N, C-alpha and C positions, 0 to 999 in steps of 0.2 A: 503493499500498497504506499501511496507517495504519503508527504507529510500532509497536505492537504485532505488527503481522505481520514486521515488518523485524527485529526483537528475537528473534522465533517462527524466522526465516529462518537468521539467524546462529547462534541456538543450534545447530538442525538440523545445520549447516554443521559446525559444534565435535563432534556426534556423528558426522558421517561421514565425518570428517578428523582423529581425536582426537591421530595421533602430530604433524600440522602445527602449526607454530605460525610463523603469520602474524605481520608486522611490525606496530605500531599505525597506519604510514599506512595499510599495506591494509585494516585491519578499518576506517578513517576513511575509503576510499574506499568499499566496500560500505554502511556507514552513510547515507554522501550520497546513492548510485546506487540503492541499493533500492527508497526510497520513492517513486522515478519510474514503477515496474515497474506495469503496469495491472492485473493479477491475479496474487492471493497464489497463486493454484491453479497457474497457469501457472510461477511461480518454485518453488514444490515442486516440481512435475512434471521442470523444467529441471535442479533440484538431485539429483533422486531418478537421470537419466539421467548426471550427471555422477559418482554416487557410483559409478556400475556401470562407470565408463570411466576415471577418475580416480584413480590412487592417493593423491595430495595435494592439500590445499587448492588450487580450481582460480582460472586467470586470470580476469580480469572476461569478457576476450573471451571465454573458453571458454563463459562463463555464456549471454551473449548470445549466441551461436551456439546453444546449448541453449534458450534462451528460444525464439529466431527459430523453432527446430525445432518447437517443442510450441505454439507460436501457428498456424505452417503447418499441423500437424495436427488444430489444434481447429476451423480454417478448412473443410481437407476434409473432416472428419465434420459438419460443418455443411451442407456443399454437398451433402454425399451423398446426402442425405435425397430423392430426385424427388417430385415433388409425383403426377406418373402416368407411368407406363413406358412406355418408346418400345415404339412395334408392333415385333414381329416383323421380322427382316431376313429375305429370302426366301432359302434355303438355294441352293447351287449346286454343282455338283461342276466344282471346277477341276484334279482329275488327267487329264485328258485335252488333247492338243492341242488338240481344236476350241476351248476358251477363250482359248489362245495365236493363234488366228486369227481368233477375234470379236474379242479385244482390237487388234490389229495392225488389224483394220476400224473399230473405234470410235477408235484415234488418226486415224483421218482427217476424224471427226466435227470440227466447227468449235469452238474454243475461242473462249471470251468475250474480248470486245477486251476495251483495258486500262480504256477506260470501262465495260463494263459488269460486269468482274470488282472494279473500285473500288464500284461500288454494291453489288452483293452483299455485298462486306465493310463497308460502311456499315450493310447490314440487320444484320451479326452486330455490330455496335458499338452500334446501339442498342439490342440485346435486353441484350447480354453485360457492355459497358462497356468502354473500351478496355483491348486486351491487349499485352503486352508484343513478340510476334512478329509483329506487323503488318504489318512488310515482307516476312518470311518468305512469311506467309500470302499474302500480293497474289502474289509469283512463284509462290509452288503455284496458285493462281485462276487465272492466265494461260497455265498447261498443261492445265488439264482441261478434261474435257467440257463444254459450256457445258448443256446440258439437265441432267447430272447435276447440274452444281454447282448450277444453281436450284434443283431438288429438293431437294437438300441442305440448303441455307439456307434453305429454305422449311420444313425439318424442324426445323433449329435455332432459327428463330422458333417455331415451336408448340412445343418442349420445349425451352428454355432454361437447366434445368437440367443437361443433358447436355453442356457447356462443354469445350474442349479438343481438341485435333489429335486424337488417339486415336476418342474414338465419331464425330468430324465424321468423320476418315477412314474407318470402318466403315460409316456411312451412305451415302457415297460410292461405296464398293463393293458396297452392294446395294443403288444406283439402278443402276449400272453394269451389275451383273448381269440386273437387270429388262432394261435396255435389251439388253443381249448375247442373254439369251434371246429379246426380241422379234426380236430381228436372224434369230438363228436360223431361230424359224420363218419368217421372210418367206423366208429363204434355202432353205428346206426346200419350202415351198410353190411357190418359181418352178423347183425343179428337178423337183417332181413333175408341174407342169404342162409341161414342157419336153419 
């Protein structure tokens, strides 16, 4: 931030909290640290957020928390604009016990080996970059069906803007439903032939 932006932010704070009388050392701290902030717009957004929740002049740590929240919201907004929409997932009726039986049958399908799970996770890291819950994902990958997991990782590579566990799990369930329906058709055809 520029010196003018710093003065503007401090003046805004004086308007937001007119009854607060911060000490000279507090003002000096803010004057020292505010110029290090990356974006004046994010500073203004963080201060506006604090104005709604803090009745008195905020502590620096409260400001940093609000500033980081504003940065995270900005990052989410910039990533939320997908270049291409994901294809629609098949809709399956999960209200009957049929799917419970099919899920049990699918549970007997082979899980990926540790090496295969690591390779599939490596594909995601190549596209998404390293992410925090890597070990948690590796454990989950080891419990998933190999074919559904491979197809889901393929989708994630094709549509990298759909990052995160929730969209990934949704796509995995869609592939699992497709596999379940195929198994059900095989089961029905075998019964009809018998």
